[in-house]
VEXSE-234809 format. One record per residue: residue in one letter; y, x, z of N, C-alpha, C, CB in turn. Coordinates in steps of 0.1 Angstrom, whole numbers, plus 2048, in hexadecimal, padded with zeros to 3 digits. Atoms other than C-alpha are relative to their C-alpha. Glycine has a CB too. Layout:
! residues N
aYXZYXZYXZYXZ/...
! end
This chain:
! residues 467
x7F97FD80C91192C7C97F97F87F480080F7FD/x80680780B8F691D7B28037F28007F1803801/x7FD80E8008FC8FA7BE80E7FD7FB7FE7FB80E/x7F28028059218FE7B88018017F180980B807/x8007FF80E91A90A7957FA7F47F97F880D7FC/x80580D8059048EC78E8097F58017F37FD807/x7F680B7FF91E8D579B80B8017F680680180E/x7F57FD80A9388E57847FB7FC7F280580E800/x80580280D9218E37667FD7F17FD7F38087FE/x80580E8029138BF76B80A7F68047F47FE808/x7F680A7FC9328AE77A80E8037FC7FF7FE80F/x7F17FE8039538AE7688087FB80C8037F87F3/x7F78037F59708AC7808037F180180D8087FF/x7FD80F8009778887757F57F88068047FC7F2/x80C8087FB95487D77F7FD80380F7F48037F8/x8047FC7F39508907A080C8038097F680B800/x7F47FC7F79738967AD8067F380580A8087F8/x7F980B7FA98E87E7B87FE7F37F980F803800/x80180C80898686479D7F17FC7FF8068017F3/x80E8038019618607A57FC7F28007F880780B/x80480E7FD96383B7AD7FA7F97F580C7F9804/x80580780B95B82F78A7F18027FE8078037F3/x80E7FC8029398417877F880180D7FF80C7F8/x8067FD7F49328477AB8067F780B80180F804/x7FA8097F693C8287BF7FA80080E8017F27FB/x8078017F392282B7DB7FE80E8067F27F97FE/x8027F27FC9198507DE8088097F77F1804802/x7F97F780892F86C7D27FE80E80580F7FD800/x8037F27FC92D8927D280A80580B8028097F4/x7F67FC7F694C8957E87FF7F880D80E8007FB/x8018077F493F87E8037FF80A80C7F37F7800/x7FF7F67F594588F8257F28038068097FC80A/x80D7FD7FA92188C8307F68067F67FA7F3805/x8087F980A91389D81080580E7FF8007F97F2/x7FB7F37FF9168C28147FD8087F37F980880B/x8037F880C9058D07F57FB7F67F57F580B802/x80280B8099068B87D78018047F28097F4803/x7FF7FF80E9008B67B28017F27FA7F48087FA/x7FF80D80790D89879F7FB8017F280F7FC801/x80580180E8FD88D77F8057F37FA7F0801800/x7FB80B80790E8767677F57F87FA80A8047F5/x80B8088048FA85975A7FB8037F28057F1800/x8047FD80D8F98657367F880D7FF80C8017F7/x8067F28018EA8877407F280080780A809808/x80D7FF7FC8C58827447FB80F8017F67F87F8/x8047F28008C08A773B80680780B8058067F2/x7F97FA7F48D98B17567F87FD80D80E7FB801/x8088037F58C489E76F7F38088017FC7F1800/x80C7F88008A48B076580380E8037F97FF7F2/x7FD7F27FD8B68D176580480280F80C8047F8/x7FC7FF7F28C48CA7887F48008098097F5804/x80C8017F78A28C17977F780C7FD7F97F37FD/x8087F48038918DF78680580C8067FE8027F1/x7FB7F47FA8A88F77978067FE80E80C8067F7/x7FB8047F38AC8E87B97FF80B80A7F97F4805/x8017F97F38B38FB7D97FE7F780B80D809802/x8018097F48AB8EE7FB80D7FA8047F980880B/x7F48067FA8C38D780C80B7FC7F580780980A/x7F780480B8D28C97EC7FF7F17FE7FC8077F3/x7FF80F8048DD8A57E38047FF7F280A7F9809/x7FC80480E8DD8987BF8057F28017F38027F7/x7FA80D8018F487B7BA8017FB7F280F801806/x80180680D8ED86579C80B7F67FE7F37FA7FE/x7F680A80390985278B7FA7F27FD8098057F5/x80580E80490782D7827FD7FF7F180A7F5805/x80480180E8F78227627F18037FE8088097F7/x80E7FE8038D58287517FE80E7FA7FB7F57F6/x8047F38058C684A74D7F47FE7F77FD80A80B/x80B80180A8B084B72D7F780C8028057FE7F2/x8087F57FC89486173A7F48027F67FA7FE80E/x80B7FE80887A8727257F680A8068058067F2/x8097F77F986988973E8017FD80F80480F7FD/x8018027F285F88A76280A8088087F2805805/x7F77F97F687889377E7F680680A80A7F6807/x80A7F97F88648AD79080780880B7F780A7F8/x7FB7F87F586C8BB7B37F58068078097F6809/x80B7F97FA8558D57C180480A80A7F88077F4/x7FF7F67F58548E77E280F8048037F980D7FC/x7F27FE7FB8798E37EB8037F680B80A7FE7F4/x7FE8097F58838D580C80E7F98007FE80880D/x7F38077FD89E8BC8158087FD7F480880880A/x7F980580C8A68AE7F38037F28017F78037F3/x7FC80F8008B988D7F18047FD7F180B7FE80A/x7FB80580D8BD8797D18067F28027F47FF7F5/x7F880C7FD8D785E7D38057F97F480B80280A/x7F980780B8E18437BA80B7F78057F57F87F8/x7F58087FD8FB8297BA7FC7F180380A7FF7F4/x80680E7FD8E480B7C27F67FD7F580B7F6800/x80B8038098C57FD7B18047F97F37F57F8807/x7FB80780C8D97E87998098087F88067F3804/x7F67F88068F18037907FB80D7FA80C803809/x8067F38058DC82378C7F27FE7FD80280B80B/x80D8038058BD8207777FB80C7F88007F37F7/x8077F68078A583B76C7F57F97F87FA80B809/x80880980989282C74E7F88097F78087F67F8/x8097F880987383C73D7FB7F87F47F5805808/x80580880C8708217227FF8097F480A7F47FE/x8017F880C8638307027F980E80280C8027F9/x8067F37FD85584F7137F17FF7FE80380580E/x80E8008038328577077F980B8087FD8027F2/x8077F67F882B87671C7FB7FA80D80A80C803/x8078057F481387073980780680C7F1803800/x7F87FA7F582D8767548037F580A80D8067FC/x7FA8097F683886677580F7FF7FE7FD80580E/x7F180080085C85B77A80580C8088057F3806/x7FD7F47F88638727977F480480780B7FC80B/x80C7FA7FA8488897A480580B8097F68057F6/x7FC7F67F684E89D7C47F380480880A7FB809/x80B7FA7F98368B47D680580B8097F48057F7/x7FB7F67F783B8C97F580F7FF8037FD80E7FA/x7F28027FF85D8BA7F98037FA80E8067F77F5/x7FD8057F28628B781F80F7FB8017FD80A80A/x7F28057FE8818A28288057FA7F380880B804/x7FB80680C8838908078057F28027F47FF7F5/x7FA80E7FF89A8718048037FC7F280C800809/x7FC80680D89C85B7E58067F28047F47FE7F6/x7F980C7FB8B583E7E88097FB7F580880480D/x7F68078088C98247D57FF8027F180E804805/x80180080E8BB8257B27F37F97FC80180E7FA/x80C8068068A181579B7F980A7F78047F47F8/x8097F980A8848267897F87F67F97F780C806/x80880A80787381376E7FA8057F38097F47FC/x8077FE80D85B8147517FA80E7FF8097FE7F5/x8077F380084B83675C7F27FE7FA80080680E/x80D80180682B83D7497F580080B7FD80B7F6/x8098007F581984576A8077FA80C7FB80F803/x7FA8067F482784078D80F8018007FA80880C/x7F180180084B83779580580C8088047F4807/x7FC7F57F885384F7B27F480480880C7FC809/x80C7FA7FA8358647BD80480C8097F58047F6/x7FD7F57F783987A7DC7F380480680A7FC80A/x80D7FB7FC81B8907E680280C8097F78047F4/x8017F47F78148A980280D8038067FA80C7F8/x7F27FE7FA8368A58138007FA80E80A7FA7F7/x7FE8057F384289F83680E7FB8027FC80B80B/x7F28057FF86088983D8057FA7F380980A806/x7FD80680D86287281F8077F38027F37FF7F7/x7F980D7FF87B85581C8037FB7F280D802808/x7FC80880B87D83B8018097F58067F47FA7F8/x7F780A7FB89B8258078087FA7F580A80680B/x7F980780A8AA80A7F17FC8057F280F801803/x8057FC80D8948147D47FA7F47F97F680B802/x80780A8088887FD7B87F78077F680A7F77F9/x8097FA8098698087A57FA7F47F87F5808807/x80580B80885F7F17887FD8047F280B7F5800/x8027FF80F8547EC7648057F37FA7F18027FD/x7F980C8068657D474C7F67F67FC8088057F4/x8098098058457C473F7F67FB80C7F88067F5/x8098057F68337AE7597F18007FB8047F2805/x80E80180280D7AF75C7FB8087F47FC7F17FE/x8057F780B8087CB7437F780B80580C8067F8/x8097F67FB7EA7E174980480F7FC7F27FE7FB/x7FA7F38047FD7FE73880B8048098058007F2/x7F67FC7F68177FE7547FA80B8098057F4809/x8057F67F781581B76C7F97FA80C80C808805/x8098057F57FD8197898087FD80C7F680B803/x7FA8017F381481D7A78108007FE7FB80A80A/x7F27FF8008398167AC80580A80A8067F2803/x7FC7F77F58428257CE7F38068068087F880B/x80D7FA7FE82683E7D580080D8097FA8037F3/x8027F47F88268567F37F18028038087FF80D/x80E7FD7FE8048677F67FE80D8077F98007F2/x8037F37FA7F588280C80C8068077FA80A7F6/x7F37FC7FA8168838208007FB80E80C7FB7F8/x7FE8047F282287F84480F7FB8027FE80C809/x7F38057FC83F86C8548077FA7F380880B806/x7FC80680C8458558378087F38047F57FD7F6/x7F980C7FE86083A8388047F97F280D803808/x7FC80880C86381F81C8077F48057F47FD7F7/x7F980C7FB87E80582380A7FB7F680780480D/x7F68078088947EC8127FF8027F180E804805/x8027FD80E8847F27F07F87F57FA7F980E7FF/x80880A8088727DF7D57F78077F68097F67F9/x8097FA80A8547E67BF7F97F47F97F5809807/x80680B8078477D07A37FA8047F380B7F67FD/x8077FE80D8307CE7847F880C7FF80B8007F6/x8097F480181A7EC78D7F27FB7FD80080880D/x80E8048047F77EB77E7F680380B7FC8067F3/x8097FE7F47E87F779F8087FA80C7FD80F802/x7F88047F47FF7F57BE80E8027FE7FA80780D/x7F17FF8018247EF7BF80580B80A8077F3802/x7FC7F67F58298017E17F380480780A7F980A/x80C7FA7FC80D8187EA80280B80A7F78057F4/x8007F57F680882E8097F28048028077FB80E/x80E7FC8007E98438067FE80E8067FB8007F2/x8037F47FA7D985E81A80B8078087FA80A7F6/x7F47FC7F97F88608307FE7FF80F80C7F87FC/x8008027F27FE86485580F7FD8047FB80D807/x7F38047FA81B8538678097FA7F580780C807/x7F880780A82C8398518067F48057F77FD7F3/x7F980C7FD84581D8548037F97F380C802809/x7FE80780D8468038388077F38047F37FE7F8/x7FA80B7FA8607E983F80B7FA7F680780380D/x7F58078078777CF82E8008027F180E803806/x8017FE80F86A7D480B7FC7F37F97F680C7FD/x80580B8088637BB7F07F78067F580C7F87F9/x80A7FB80A8447C07DA7FB7F47F97F4808807/x80480C80883B7A87BE7FC8047F280C7F5800/x8037FF80E82B7A579C7F680C7FE80C8027F8/x80A7F58018127C27A47F27FB80080380B80B/x80E8047FD7EC7C27A57FF80080F7F68097F9/x7FF8007F17ED7CD7C980F8028047F780C806/x7F28007FC80F7C77D980380C8088047F4807/x7FD7F57F78107DE7F77F28058058087FA80C/x80D7FA7FD7F27F57FD80180B8097F98047F2/x8017F67F67EA80A81B7F18067FF8037FB80E/x80E7FB8037CC8218127FE80D8077FF8027F1/x8047F47F97BA83B82880C8068077FA80A7F6/x7F47FC7FA7D983D83D7FF7FE80F80D7F97FB/x8008017F17DF84386380E7FD8057FA80D805/x7F48027F87FA83587A80B7FB7F780480D807/x7F680780880D81D8648057F38057FA7FE7F2/x7FA80D7FC82580186D8067F97F480B80380B/x7FD80780D8297E78518067F38047F37FF7F7/x7FA80C7FB8427CC85880C7FB7F880480180F/x7F480780685C7B384B8018027F180D805807/x8007FF80E8517B78277FD7F27FA7F580A7FB/x80280C80885279B80D7F68037F580E7FA7FB/x80B7FC80983179D7FA7FC7F37F97F4806808/x80280C80782E7837DF7FD8027F180C7F7801/x80280080F82177C7BB7F980C7FB80D7FE7F9/x80A7F58048087997BB7F37FA7FE80080B80A/x80E8048007E37967B47FB7FF80E7F78097F7/x8027FF7F27DD7A17D780C8058077F4809804/x7F37FD7FB7FA7A37EF80080D8088047F5809/x7FF7F57F77F57BB80C7F28058038087FD80D/x80D7FC7FE7D67D080E7FF80D8087F98027F2/x8027F47F77C97EA8277F18047FE8037FD80F/x80E7FC8027AA7FE81E7FE80F7FF7FA7FA7F3/x8057F280379781F81C7F88007F47F880680C/x8097FE80B78782C7FD7F680B8048088037F3/x8097F57FD7688427FE80480D7FA7F27FC7FA/x7FE7F380576C8677FC80E8068047FE8017F2/x7F37FB7FC79086A8077FF80780E80B7F5800/x8027F97F37928848238097FD80B80180F7FD/x7F88057F57A586F83B7FB7F280380F8017FE/x80580D7FC79985184F80C7F78047F580180B/x7F58097FC7B28348507FE7FA80E8017F57F6/x8008057F27BB82887380E7FC8047F980A80A/x7F38037FA7D681888880B7FB7F680580C808/x7F780680A7E780186F8057F38067F97FE7F2/x7FB80D7FA7FE7E587C8087F97F580980380C/x7FA80880A8077CA8638067F48067F67FD7F4/x7FA80B7F98207B187180D7FB7FA80280480F/x7F380780383C79986A8038027F180B806808/x7FE80080F83779A8447FE7F27FB7F680A7F9/x80180D80783A77C82C7F78037F480D7FA7FC/x80A7FD80B81B77D8167FD7F27F97F2806806/x80180D80581C7607FE7FF8007F080C7F8804/x80180280F8147547DA7FB80C7F980E7FD7FB/x8067F58077FF7727D27F47FC7F77FB80B80A/x8098068097EE7627B48028067F28027F1800/x7FE7FA80D7F877A7987F38057F980A80B801/x80B7FB8077E078477D7FC80E8048027FF7F1/x8047F27FE7CB7A37838008087F37F2800807/x7FF7F980D7D67BA7677FE80F80280E7FE7FB/x8047F27FE7C97DB7757F78047F57FA80280E/x8097FB80B7B97F075A7F380580680780B7F9/x80C7FC7F979E7FB77480380480E7FA80C7F8/x7FF7FB7F279980A7977FD7F580A80F804802/x8048097F57947F97B88087F37FF80380780E/x7F880C8007B17E07B47FC7F67F580E8037FF/x80480980A7A17D27957F67F58067F98077F4/x80A8097F97887C17AD8077F680A7F6808807/x7FA8097F77A37AF7C18007F27FA80F805803/x7FF80E80579F7897BD80E7FB7FF7F87F7809/x7F38078017BE7777B08017F680C8017F97F2/x7FE8097F57CD7657CD7FD80580E7F97F47FE/x8047FA7F37C677D7EA80D8048077F780D7FE/x7F57FD7F87E077F8057FF80E8068027F780B/x8027F37FA7D379D8197F180280180680080F/x80E7FC7FC7B27AF81B80080E8077F78007F4/x8027F37FA7A77CB8327F18047FD8027FF810/x80D7FC8047897DF8257FE80E8057FF7FF7F1/x8037F37FA7787FD83680C8058097FE80A7F4/x7F47FD7F77947FC8507FC7FE80F80B7F67FC/x8028017F279680087580D8028087F680B805/x7F48007F87AF7FC89180C7FB7F880380E806/x7F68068097C47E487C8047F38087FB7FD7F2/x7FA80D7FB7DB7C88898067F97F480A80380B/x7FA8088097E47AC8728067F48087F67FB7F4/x7FB8097F67FC79888780E7FB7FC80180780E/x7F380680181A7808858058007F280A807809/x7FC80180E81A77E85F8007F17FC7F78087F7/x80080D80682275F84A7F88007F380E7FB7FE/x80880180C8077568308017F27FA7F1803803/x7FF80D80780B73B8167FD8017F180E7F9803/x80280180E8007317F47F980C7F980D7FD7F9/x8087F68067E774D7EE7F37F97FC7FD80C80A/x8098098057CE73B7D87F18028048008007F1/x80E7FE7FC7AD74C7E27FE80180F7FB80D7FA/x8027FE7F27B175780680C8078067F3808803/x7F57F97F97CC76281F7FC80E8058057F780C/x8047F37FA7B977D8327F08027FE80380180F/x80E7FD80179778D8297FD80D8077FC8007F1/x8057F47FA7857A783E7F38047FA8007FF810/x80D7FD80876A7B982A7FD80F8038027FD7F1/x8057F37FF7557D882C8028087F37F0800803/x7FF7F880C7597F58147F48007F780380E803/x80D8018077357EF8098017F67F57F47FD809/x7FE80980A7427D37F48048067F380B7F6804/x7FC7F980C7517EB7DB7F780D7FD80E805800/x8087F480273A8097E17F47FF80A80880E802/x80B8027F87178027EE7F880C8047F77F67FA/x8077F37FD70B8267EF80780680D80080A7F4/x7FA7FC7F371282F81480280F8007F77FD80C/x7FE7F180070F85580C80D8037FB7F58067F8/x7F37FD80672F8537F880B7FE80A8027F77F4/x7F68027F57418488187FF80B80A7FE7F2806/x8037F67F673586782B80B80B7FF7F38067FE/x7F57F67FF75187F8367FC80B80A80E7F9804/x8027F47F774F8A284580D8038077FB80C7F7/x7F47FE7F87688A386180380F8037FF7F980D/x7FE7F27FE7638C98638068077F47F4807804/x7FB7FA80C76F8CF84080F8038017FE7F67F4/x7F27FD8007918E083C8097F67F980380E7FA/x7F980A80779B8C48258027F38087F97FD7F3/x7FF80D7F97968A983F80D7FF8087F47FF80A/x7F38027FA7B689B84D7FF7F680C80B7FB7F6/x7FF80A7F57BD88A86F7F38008088027F27FA/x80B8017F77A688188B7F87F380080580380E/x80880C80078A8688917FC7FD80E7F38027F8/x8038027F278A8698B78027F1803809809809/x7FF80E7FB7838478C67FD7F57F580E7FD805/x80280980A77A8378A57F27FA7FF8038067F3/x80D8058007558338AB7FA7FE7F27FF7F3808/x80580180E74D83A8877F18027FF80780B7F7/x80F7FF80372A8378787FE80F7FC7FC7F77F6/x8047F28057178588708018017F17F3804806/x8027FF80E71486684E7F37FA7FB80180F7FC/x80C8068056F98588377FB8087F48037F17FD/x8067FB80C6E186481D8017F57F57F1804802/x80080980B6DE8547FB7F77F48027FD8077F3/x80980B7FD6C183F8078047F780B7F2806802/x7FB8097F56D68308237FC80580E7FB7F37FE/x8047FB7F36C684583F80B8088067F38087FF/x7F57F87FA6DE8548587FD80F8018027FA80E/x8017F17FF6E587985A80380480E8098077F6/x7FF7FC7F26E488C87B80C8088037F3807804/x7F57F67FE7018A487680C7F98078058067F3/x7F58067F871C89D89080D8007F980180780D/x7F37FF8077388A78798017F57F480280E7FA/x80080A80B72F88B85F8027F28067F38017F8/x7FD80E7FC73D8688628017F87F380D7FF808/x7FE80980B74084984C80A7F68037F27F97FC/x7F58097FD75D8328488007F37F780D8077FD/x80080C8087518148348017F38087F37FF7F8/x80080C7F77507FC85280E7FC8037F880380D/x7F48067FA76D7E585A7FD7FB80E8057F37F7/x8038027F27707E387F80D8018087F6809806/x7F57FF7F67877DE89D80D7FC7F980280F805/x7F48068077A07C788B8047F48087FC7FC7F1/x7FA80B7F87B77AF89D8097F87F680980580C/x7F880A8087C579088B8067F68097F77F97F4/x7FA8097F67DE77C89F80E7FC7FB80180880D/x7F38048017FD76789D8057FD7F1809809806/x7FC80380E7FD7618778017F17FD7F68077F6/x7FF80E8048077418677F97FF7F280E7FA7FF/x80780280D7F37328498047F27FA7F1801803/x7FD80D8067FD7178307FC8017F180F7FD802/x80280380F7F170A80E7F880B7F980D7FE7FA/x8087F58077D87278067F27FC7FF80280D808/x80F8018017B47297FB7FB7F47F87FB7FF80D/x80480C8077B370B7E47FE8027F18097F5803/x8027FE80E7B071C7C27FA80E7FE80E7FF7F8/x8077F37FF7967387C47FF8077F27F37FE807/x8017F880C7957547AA7F17FF7FC80480E802/x80E80180577574D7957FC80D7F97FF7F47F7/x8047F480877676F78480080D80780A8017F4/x8017F47F87757877A07F38087FD8007FC80F/x80C7F980475E7A37947F680480B80480D7F9/x8097FD7F574F7A97B77F97F380580780680B/x80680D7FD7437847B88057FA80C7F1803801/x7FA8067F475877D7D68057F27FC80B808806/x7FA80D80476A7617C37F57F67FD8088027F3/x80B80A8037497527B77FA7FB80D7F58077F8/x8058057F373B7527DB8097F68067FE80C809/x7F78097FA75A7427E88007F27F980E806801/x80080D80775A7287CD7F47F88038008027F1/x80C8087FD73671E7D48007FB80E7F38097FE/x8008047F273A71D7F980A7F580380280C80A/x7F68097FD75B70C7FB8017F47F780E807800/x80180C8097566F67DC7F67F68067FB8057F3/x80A8097FA7376E87EE8067F980C7F4808804/x7FA8067F574C6E380D80B7F67FD80580A80A/x7F58078057686D47F980C80280A7FD7F17FF/x7F57FC7F77816E780F80680D7FB7FB80280F/x7FB7F380379970380A7F980C80780F801803/x8057F57F978E72681280680280E80280D7F7/x7FB7FE7F279272E83780B80B7FF7F580480A/x7F47F78007B27418407FB80F8028097FD80C/x8067F37FE79D75F84C7F18007FB80280580F/x80E7FF80577D76983A7FB80E8047FF7FD7F1/x8067F47FB7667838497F28027F97FE80080F/x80D7FF8087497928347F480280980280C7F7/x80B7FE7F67337998547F780B7FD7F87F3800/x8087F58037257B884480080A80C8048087F3/x8017F77F47187CF8607FE7F980D80C808801/x8038087F37147B387A7F17FE8018087F37FF/x80E8037FD6F37AD88B7FC7F37FA7FE80080F/x80280E8066F578888180D7F98017F47F9808/x7F480880070D76C87E8067FD80E7FE7F37F9/x7FB8027F27107698A480580D8077F57FA808/x7FB7F47FA71A78D8AA80E8037FB7F680C7FC/x7F37FA80473B79F8A980080F80380C7F9807/x8017F17FD7307C38A980C8087FB7F38057F9/x7F57F880674D7CE89380E7FD8078017FD7F2/x7F48037F97677BF8AB80B7FB7F880480C808/x7F680880777A7A78958067F680A7FB7F97F3/x7FA8097F67937958AC80A7F77F980780980B/x7F780A8067A37758A08047F680A7F97FA7F4/x7FD80A7F57A77638C180F7FD8017FA80480D/x7F18027FF7CD7688C08067FA7F480680D802/x7FB80780C7D075789E8007F18037F88047F3/x80080D7FB7DB7368AA8017F57F580C7FE80A/x80180980B7DC7268887F68057F680E7FE7F9/x80A7FC80A7C572786A7F27FE80580280E7FC/x80E8017FE79F7288687F980D7FD7FA7F47F8/x8087F38027847438667F27FD7FC80080880D/x80E8018047637478557F980E8007FF7FA7F2/x8097F480074776185A7F67FD7F57FA80480E/x80780580B73675F8387F48087FC8098007F4/x80C7F880271B77A8387FF8037F17F47F9805/x8007FE80E7237878157F48077FB80C8087FC/x80C7F980470579E8147F57F67FD7FB80A80A/x80A80A8026EE7808178047F77F47FE7F780C/x7FC80980B70376B7FF7FE8077F280F7FD802/x8027F980C7007867E57F27FF7FB80480F801/x80E8018046DB7827E57FD7F17FD7F680480C/x80280E8026DB75C7E980C7F88047F37FB807/x7F48087FC6FB7487E77FC7F48068097FE7F3/x80480C7F86FA72D8007F980480D7F87F77F8/x8067FB7F36EB74381C8087FB80C7FE80F800/x7F98057F56F573A83F80D8088027F880180D/x7F37FA7FC7197408498067F780B80A8007F3/x7FA8077F573073586580F7FE7FE7FD80780D/x7F28038017517248648067FB80D8037F57F5/x7F98057F476B71D87F80C7F97FC80380C80A/x7F580980578270087880D8028077FC7F2800/x7F37FE7F879B7098937FE80B80A8037F2808/x8007F67F57A47258AB7FD7F980D80D808800/x7FF7F27FF79E7348C37F38087FC80380480E/x80C7FA80577C73C8B37F780680B80380C7F7/x8087FC7F576A73F8D48047FA80D7FF80F801/x80B7F67FF75D7468EE7F27FA80080280880D/x80D8067FF74172E8EB7F68077F68007F17FD/x80A7FA8097207388D98047FD7F27F27FB803/x7FD80180E72773E8B480F8017FE7FC7F27FC/x7F17FE80174D7438BB80480D8058087F4806/x7FF7F37FA74C7688C180D8087FC7F48087FB/x7F47F980476E7718B280C7FD8088037FD7F1/x7F58047F77827648CF80480C8097FC7F4808/x7FB7F47F87917868D980E8037FA7F680C7FF/x7F37FE8057B47938D580580E80480A7F5806/x7FC7F37FD7B47B88DC7F980A7F77FC80480F/x8067F58077AE7D98CA7F880880A80B8097F9/x8087F87F77917EC8DA80680E8007F18007FC/x7FC7F27FF79B80F8E680F8028027FC8077F3/x7F27FF7FE7BF8078ED8097FB7F580480F803/x7F78068097DE7FB8DB8018097F380E7FF806/x7FD7F980C7E58048B780C80A8028047F67F4/x7F67F58007F98258B38078017F37FA80D805/x7F97FF80C81482589980C8098028057F27FA/x7F47F880083283B89080C7F88028018097F3/x7F38077FD85483189E80B8057F880280080E/x7F57FB80886884588580680D80680A7F67FE/x7F97F57FA87186189D7F680D7FF8037FE80F/
! end
């Protein structure tokens, strides 16, 4: 009864009845597959807020075509199976331009079965569409953006599912975010496919996430294109990430982040994996990334205090399992290991397979202003060599020496490109310390070519198939 009343109040008969075609050409309230619907005309931003503030479960909100001038957050809390449908990203636009309140565009929490589809959100003060603590989340044909490129005042994230399960993001775009355009963080089971991300600091970011399949995305003109990493202190250990069949190119945009981890991404980075494990980077196309195509680095590059990477797996807040990961123990502030069996650390990058990628025209204009000195090190090393940066750069942190592969980095299946093991820890003390380069695959198996392997230890990567 309440949904029927809302429908009567918010949708004049001319807009939601037999003549819906003008305002509702793609989705309409009387579509046979929509059982409980509320239509909202484009001029009625207040009606949209009223509709979302009084939602019942199993409700669809259909947005008309045009621009909604928004001045507050669209909030959806603890309501299951809500669908929000627009008329297409070019026809239905929610615009927060001029809003000064510190709000997200759409913020949902505890919204199992949420679907957002066929509209644009832009110019939100904070995140574009943030979904938290939900199970069964779908972003489809969404555009999240800001009108001003490279502005540090833009919101941090465009498409932002966090602390959620069974997340699908497909056929969408995200641009001009001051942190990450498309971010999946502290999630379990995710599919990220056929999206375009551009003009962000980090284009597509997978952080502290388990069981993610990332494929057929077009990642370009960001500072860093596609990044996979764990941060210290998050109560979930990232694992089982498959990154394949993506086009990662021309990621040379200015780093305009106002702060945070992504402020340290060197301009011109195609992909980096940091503090990551059981990751496959396979069958991607890399080109024209000025600093490097693929970098594999330890979390100690951004946080050298190992105690801050210590996690308590017995804590009620801890999410997911660590079976089979062979994680390091917890550590004290002085770097000494702790004996408690429930403590683990996740700063090490290990068990990573790189195979089948193509590389072209990258690594020949290194970022000189990288705040973590990576750019300076690369400039000194490769400037002296008078060669582009190798396609794959490995920091070697945690290895016994340059002839070891204790962390199981496998690049033997990468039939094009080159690889370098650069020993960043030693370079940070004395630039020009010994390092090892491999001008051609298969990077082994002779002495000094220890990366000629092509398997993930402990069995194949496990990802969600969408069912």
